[in-house]
Each structure stands twice: as C-alpha cells, then as structure tokens.
C-alpha positions in Angstrom: -47.1 53.1 -43.0 -46.2 54.1 -39.5 -47.5 50.9 -38.1 -45.2 48.9 -40.5 -42.3 51.0 -39.3 -43.2 50.3 -35.6 -43.5 46.6 -36.3 -40.2 46.4 -38.1 -38.5 48.4 -35.3 -40.0 46.1 -32.7 -38.8 43.0 -34.5 -35.3 44.5 -34.8 -35.2 45.4 -31.1 -36.4 41.9 -30.2 -33.7 40.3 -32.4 -31.1 42.5 -30.8 -32.3 41.5 -27.3 -32.2 37.8 -28.3 -28.8 38.2 -29.8 -27.4 40.0 -26.7 -28.9 37.3 -24.3 -27.5 34.6 -26.6 -24.0 36.1 -26.3 -24.4 36.3 -22.5 -25.4 32.6 -22.3 -22.6 31.6 -24.7 -20.0 33.5 -22.6 -21.1 31.5 -19.5 -20.2 28.3 -21.4 -16.7 29.3 -22.4 -15.4 32.2 -20.4 -13.9 32.2 -16.9 -16.3 33.1 -14.0 -15.7 34.4 -10.5 -15.9 31.5 -8.1 -19.0 31.2 -5.9 -18.1 31.6 -2.3 -19.5 29.9 0.8 -19.8 31.7 4.1 -17.8 30.2 7.0 -19.7 30.8 10.2 -17.5 29.1 12.7 -14.4 26.9 13.0 -14.2 24.9 16.3 -10.8 23.3 16.6 -11.7 21.7 19.9 -14.6 19.7 18.4 -12.9 19.5 15.0 -16.0 20.9 13.2 -16.7 23.7 10.8 -20.1 25.5 10.4 -21.1 26.9 7.0 -24.1 28.5 5.3 -26.3 25.6 4.3 -27.2 25.1 0.6 -27.6 22.2 -1.8 -23.8 21.7 -2.1 -22.7 22.2 1.5 -25.4 19.7 2.6 -24.1 17.2 0.0 -22.9 13.9 1.5 -19.3 13.0 1.1 -15.9 14.6 1.6 -15.0 18.0 0.1 -12.4 20.7 0.0 -12.8 24.3 1.2 -10.2 26.7 -0.1 -9.6 30.4 0.7 -7.7 32.9 -1.2 -5.2 33.4 1.6 -3.6 29.9 1.3 -6.1 28.2 3.5 -7.4 24.7 2.9 -9.7 22.4 4.9 -10.7 18.9 4.2 -14.4 18.6 5.3 -16.2 15.4 6.1 -19.6 14.2 7.1 -22.5 16.4 8.3 -22.8 16.4 12.1 -25.5 18.9 12.6 -28.0 21.0 10.7 -29.7 23.9 12.6 -33.5 23.9 13.0 -34.0 26.7 10.4 -31.8 24.9 7.8 -29.7 28.0 7.4 -26.4 26.5 8.6 -24.7 23.1 8.5 -21.9 21.8 10.7 -19.5 19.2 9.3 -16.4 17.3 10.4 -13.2 19.2 10.0 -10.8 16.4 8.9 -7.7 18.4 8.1 -6.4 22.0 7.9 -3.5 23.2 5.8 -2.0 26.6 5.2 -2.3 29.7 7.2 -5.3 31.5 5.8 -8.3 29.4 7.1 -8.5 30.4 10.7 -9.4 34.0 10.0 -11.4 33.4 6.8 -15.0 34.3 6.6 -15.7 32.6 3.2 -14.1 30.1 0.9 -14.6 28.0 -2.3 -16.5 24.7 -1.6 -15.3 22.2 -4.1 -14.8 18.5 -4.9 -11.1 18.9 -5.0 -10.0 17.0 -1.9 -6.4 16.2 -2.9 -4.7 19.5 -2.4 -1.4 18.4 -4.0 0.3 15.3 -5.4 2.3 15.1 -2.1 -0.9 13.9 -0.4 -0.7 10.7 -2.4 2.7 9.9 -0.8 4.3 8.8 -4.1 7.3 9.9 -6.0 6.1 13.0 -7.8 7.7 15.9 -9.7 6.6 18.7 -12.0 7.6 18.6 -15.6 7.1 21.0 -18.4 5.6 19.7 -21.7 6.4 21.7 -24.8 3.2 22.7 -26.6 2.4 25.2 -29.3 3.0 28.7 -27.9 4.7 27.7 -24.8 4.9 24.9 -22.2 2.2 23.2 -20.1 3.1 22.0 -16.6 2.2 18.5 -15.6 2.7 16.4 -12.5 4.5 13.1 -13.1 3.5 10.6 -10.4 5.1 7.2 -10.1 3.5 4.2 -8.3 5.3 2.0 -5.8 6.9 -1.0 -7.2 7.5 -1.7 -10.9 5.5 0.7 -13.0 3.3 -0.5 -15.9 4.1 0.2 -19.5 0.5 1.6 -19.7 0.5 5.2 -18.4 -2.5 7.2 -17.1 -3.1 10.7 -18.5 -5.5 12.7 -16.3 -7.4 15.6 -17.9 -9.3 18.2 -16.0 -12.4 20.1 -17.1 -13.4 23.6 -18.0 -12.7 26.5 -15.6 -10.6 24.2 -13.3 -6.9 23.2 -13.1 -5.1 20.0 -12.9 -5.5 19.7 -9.1 -9.1 18.7 -9.8 -8.0 15.6 -11.8 -5.9 14.2 -9.0 -8.9 12.2 -7.8 -8.4 9.6 -10.5 -4.7 9.1 -9.6 -5.5 6.6 -6.7 -7.2 4.2 -9.1 -4.4 4.5 -11.6 -1.9 3.9 -8.7 -3.7 0.7 -7.7 -3.2 -0.5 -11.3 0.5 0.3 -11.1 0.4 3.0 -13.7 2.6 6.0 -13.9 0.3 9.1 -14.0 0.6 12.4 -15.9 -1.8 15.0 -14.5 -1.8 17.6 -17.3 -2.6 21.3 -17.9 -3.5 22.9 -21.2 -3.9 26.2 -22.8 -6.4 28.6 -21.2 -6.5 26.9 -17.8 -4.2 29.5 -16.1 -1.2 27.2 -16.2 -0.8 26.3 -19.9 -0.3 29.0 -22.6 -2.6 32.0 -22.4 -5.5 32.3 -24.8 -7.7 35.3 -25.7 -10.0 36.2 -22.7 -9.1 32.8 -21.1 -11.8 31.3 -23.3 -12.2 27.5 -23.6 -12.5 25.9 -27.0 -14.5 23.1 -25.2 -11.7 20.7 -26.3 -11.3 21.7 -29.9 -8.3 24.0 -29.1 -7.0 22.1 -26.1 -6.6 18.6 -27.4 -3.2 19.1 -29.1 -1.7 20.1 -25.7 -2.8 16.7 -24.2 -1.5 15.0 -27.4 1.9 16.4 -26.5 1.5 14.8 -23.0 0.8 11.5 -24.7 4.0 11.9 -26.8 5.9 12.6 -23.6 4.6 9.4 -22.1 5.5 7.3 -25.1 9.0 8.9 -25.2 9.6 7.9 -21.5 8.6 4.3 -21.4 4.9 4.1 -22.0 3.7 1.7 -24.7 0.0 2.5 -24.2 -2.0 5.2 -22.4 -5.4 5.4 -20.8 -7.0 8.8 -20.7 -8.8 9.7 -17.4 -11.0 12.7 -18.2 -13.3 14.8 -16.2 -16.3 16.8 -17.5 -15.1 18.9 -20.5 -11.9 16.9 -20.4 -14.0 14.1 -21.9 -14.3 16.2 -25.1 -10.5 16.4 -25.2 -10.1 12.7 -24.7 -12.7 11.8 -27.3 -11.2 14.1 -29.9 -7.8 12.5 -29.2 -9.2 9.1 -30.2 -9.9 10.6 -33.6 -7.2 13.2 -34.1 -4.1 12.2 -32.1 -1.1 11.1 -34.1 -0.7 8.7 -31.2 -4.2 7.4 -31.2 -3.1 3.8 -31.8 -1.5 3.9 -28.3 -4.8 4.9 -26.6 -5.9 1.7 -24.9 -9.0 3.1 -23.2 -10.9 6.0 -21.8 -12.2 6.6 -18.3 -14.7 9.5 -18.4 -16.2 11.1 -15.3 -19.4 13.1 -15.6 -18.5 13.6 -19.3 -19.6 16.2 -21.8 -20.5 14.1 -24.8 -22.8 16.6 -26.6 -22.2 20.3 -26.0 -25.4 21.5 -27.7 -27.4 19.4 -25.2 -25.3 20.7 -22.3 -26.2 24.3 -23.4 -29.8 23.4 -23.7 -29.8 22.0 -20.2 -28.1 25.2 -18.9 -30.8 27.3 -20.6 -33.5 25.2 -19.1 -32.0 25.5 -15.6 -32.0 29.3 -16.1 -35.7 29.2 -17.1 -34.9 30.4 -20.7 -36.8 29.2 -23.7 -35.3 26.5 -25.9 -34.6 28.8 -28.8 -32.2 30.8 -26.6 -30.0 27.7 -26.3 -30.0 27.4 -30.1 -29.1 31.0 -30.4 -26.2 30.6 -27.9 -24.9 27.6 -29.7 -25.1 29.6 -32.9 -23.1 32.4 -31.3 -20.3 30.0 -30.4 -20.1 28.5 -33.9 -20.6 31.6 -36.0 -17.5 33.4 -37.4 -18.5 36.9 -36.4 -20.6 36.0 -33.3 -17.9 33.9 -31.8 -15.6 36.9 -31.8 -18.3 38.9 -30.0 -18.5 36.1 -27.4 -14.8 36.4 -26.9 -13.4 33.4 -28.8 -10.4 33.5 -31.1 -12.2 31.2 -33.6 -15.6 29.5 -33.9 -16.3 26.2 -32.1 -17.5 23.3 -34.3 -20.2 21.9 -32.1 -21.0 19.0 -34.5 -17.5 17.7 -33.7 -18.4 17.6 -30.0 -21.4 15.3 -30.2 -20.8 11.6 -29.7 -24.4 10.7 -28.9 -25.6 10.4 -32.5 -24.7 7.1 -34.2 -21.7 4.9 -33.5 -18.6 7.1 -33.6 -16.3 5.6 -30.9 -13.7 2.9 -31.5 -12.0 2.8 -28.1 -13.1 0.9 -24.9 -14.6 3.5 -22.6 -15.8 3.5 -19.0 -18.2 6.2 -18.0 -18.8 7.0 -14.4 -21.8 9.4 -13.9 -24.6 10.2 -11.5 -28.3 10.9 -11.7 -27.6 13.8 -9.2 -25.6 15.8 -11.8 -27.4 19.1 -12.4 -24.8 20.5 -14.8 -24.3 17.6 -17.3 -27.4 15.3 -17.1 -26.7 11.6 -16.9 -29.2 11.2 -19.8 -26.4 12.3 -22.1 -24.1 9.5 -20.9 -27.0 7.1 -21.4 -27.4 8.3 -25.0 -23.7 8.1 -25.5 -23.6 4.5 -24.3 -26.6 3.6 -26.4 -25.0 5.2 -29.5 -21.7 3.3 -28.9 -22.8 0.0 -27.3 -19.8 -2.0 -28.4 -17.4 0.2 -26.6 -19.1 2.0 -23.7 -19.6 0.7 -20.2 -21.8 3.1 -18.1 -21.7 2.9 -14.3 -24.0 5.2 -12.4 -23.4 6.3 -8.8 -26.6 7.6 -7.3 -26.9 11.0 -5.8 -23.7 12.8 -6.7 -23.5 16.4 -8.0 -21.4 17.2 -11.0 -18.1 15.3 -10.9 -18.6 14.5 -7.2 -18.8 10.7 -7.7 -15.4 10.2 -6.1 -16.3 12.5 -3.2 -19.5 10.6 -2.4 -18.2 7.1 -2.8 -14.4 6.9 -3.2 -14.0 3.2 -2.6 -16.7 2.3 -5.1 -15.3 4.9 -7.6 -11.8 3.4 -7.4 -13.0 -0.2 -7.5 -15.1 0.5 -10.5 -12.2 1.9 -12.5 -9.7 -0.8 -11.4 -12.0 -3.7 -12.2 -12.9 -2.2 -15.6 -9.3 -1.6 -16.6 -8.2 -5.0 -15.6 -11.1 -6.7 -17.4 -11.3 -4.6 -20.5 -8.0 -3.0 -21.7 -4.9 -4.7 -22.9 
C-alpha cells in the first residue's frame, strides 16, 4: 500500500513540475521580457568605431541600431575588426544621436535602424486612431509626389513597438504609397492589457482594422499590409475577420509567424526541452484556467493561428524570410507557401537572423517588395 502511495505522490509531483515548467515556457511566448543588453567596450569618435562584446548577433553582417536607456542611439555598420580571442568585435560607427551614448557601458543591439520617421525625410505626423478601450498612436508618412490610392499599413511584432516596422516604409515610399505605421493594444503605446500580455494577434487585430478604416476614410481605396513576425498573424487574421477585408490588396510578411504551435515547439527545442513540454505550453495558452495562470485575460485559440495546413489564404502574399532565422524557422514559411501555392510567393534571403533581412541586404529587400507589388497587386 505504501508503495502505491509513493508512486501516486511521485506522479503528482512530476505533473506539477511539468505544469509549472509549461507555464514558464508559455509566459516566455506572450509576456514582456527584460531586454538583453550588449556591453560597450569602447567608442572611438576619431576612428568612428565602436567596440562591443562579441556574440552571434554583434558579429552579424549588416547595419544595426544600438540603443541605451539614456536617450542614446548609434547606427552601427560593418565589422572592421575582431580580436584574436573572439571576445570583442569592432564595427563602423555610422551615426550617433542623443546624449546618452558617450557614457553608456551597455545598450540594446537591435535591427531597428530607423530611429524615427524623420530619418526618412518625408512629410510625417502622428495621429491617434480610436480603438476599443482608448487610442492607438500611428505615424502617417506621405511620399513625395502624388500619393497612391493604395496605402501601406505597417504592423510590428511581439514585444516591440512601431519603430521596428519603419524598415518597410522605404519600399512603400518607392511605390508612392502613403504609409501608416501603427501601434496596438499591449505594445506600450496602444491601450494597456493585463500583464502586457500578447494575444499573438487574436486580440490585437481589431486595432489594426481600425487603422485600415482610417486609411479608407482618408483617401485610400485599397491597402497592403506590411507585417513583421507576429504582425503576420494580425495581417492574416485581418484577411478573414476585417470588415474591410475586400480592400486588402496584398500582404508583405517578413519572417512571419504562420503556425504558433510550431514556433513554440521550436523554442522548446532550442531550450533543450522535450517535445511534450511544447505541447504542455501550448495547452497552457489555450486552456481557460491555465491561460489565467500564464497571465492572459483569455485563452488563445492556436488553431486559428495556423496557416500551414491546407489552403486557407485568399490574398496575394509575399513572404521574405531567411534560413538564418533562429526564432521562427524558414521551414514554416516553406510550409505556408506549399499550403497556399496559388497566393504565396516566398523569397529567401540567406544568412539573416530573425527579421534582419532588411539589415543584411536593404537594397535587395526593397527591390523584392517593389517588384512583387508592381507585378502582383492591383
């Protein structure tokens, strides 16, 4: 009898441990996280270089942004030196803005290279779009010359803000489109949500639908949705749920999340966790009680966030993705394209980390978008 009690107790303890770990993994998917910081070893204004701790990201080819919490910003270019031990990397210092960089010892290394709409040297202003529970700020950016009646709506990803979506504005500008770079609930600019938790698109899409409505009320006849990472989930849901979906002429998706269960499985694999932990984490996000424990206001329907099984898409779509993406594997975009062959064009840019395709090859990135829009959409 005592052995039966021990076995039952052990099973219960294991189940509790699995449940607790599943909640931790689920929270990593939907809750805000502290930013990872990069150590700044030296800034040499005379040689216009910056030296940083070397890691996979600071050694990444391309152009990047380095941000400090004290209003400091640097635009960082190519690698010019790597020390013999591989511990530090020196890169070109292309631009400095703000006052907080010279004394900073660490900063956030990101792909966000356009620090504000002003960098684009276009007519821009901030507007406030009414959404449920408040207002969501957006940048309205107008091209030179006569604007198109097709507007571009730029949608950022999870745990970021609209500044990250500025990188698709240059391509839209080349096409003569007016751009709306939007915010939405939970991203620190739109309405607050419980714990700052993301609905992975399921709660955010109505805010972007309000931005589409704004565009249509101010001269747009059609819109193209330019979406980054989790923003792709928002864009794809809009093609099905938006009251303005007939006006959506196309989608441009960069490093898109097209199956959140698969993204969670990939994250668990990276963390050297068994596959069943990914299933448990997905269950925690979608369960009525467990989702509250995770920190969500309501469960997430993960089935609604999978566009890789069977044809589901009815809108012309360009996907730009890379085999170097370690967060959302390019295999998902390949499955997405294979499941929707009539509508999806997949262009792969080799060697870029997650959503760094523009940073690695901006000319190719822009040309790919411009050529596809001109040849595909109305």
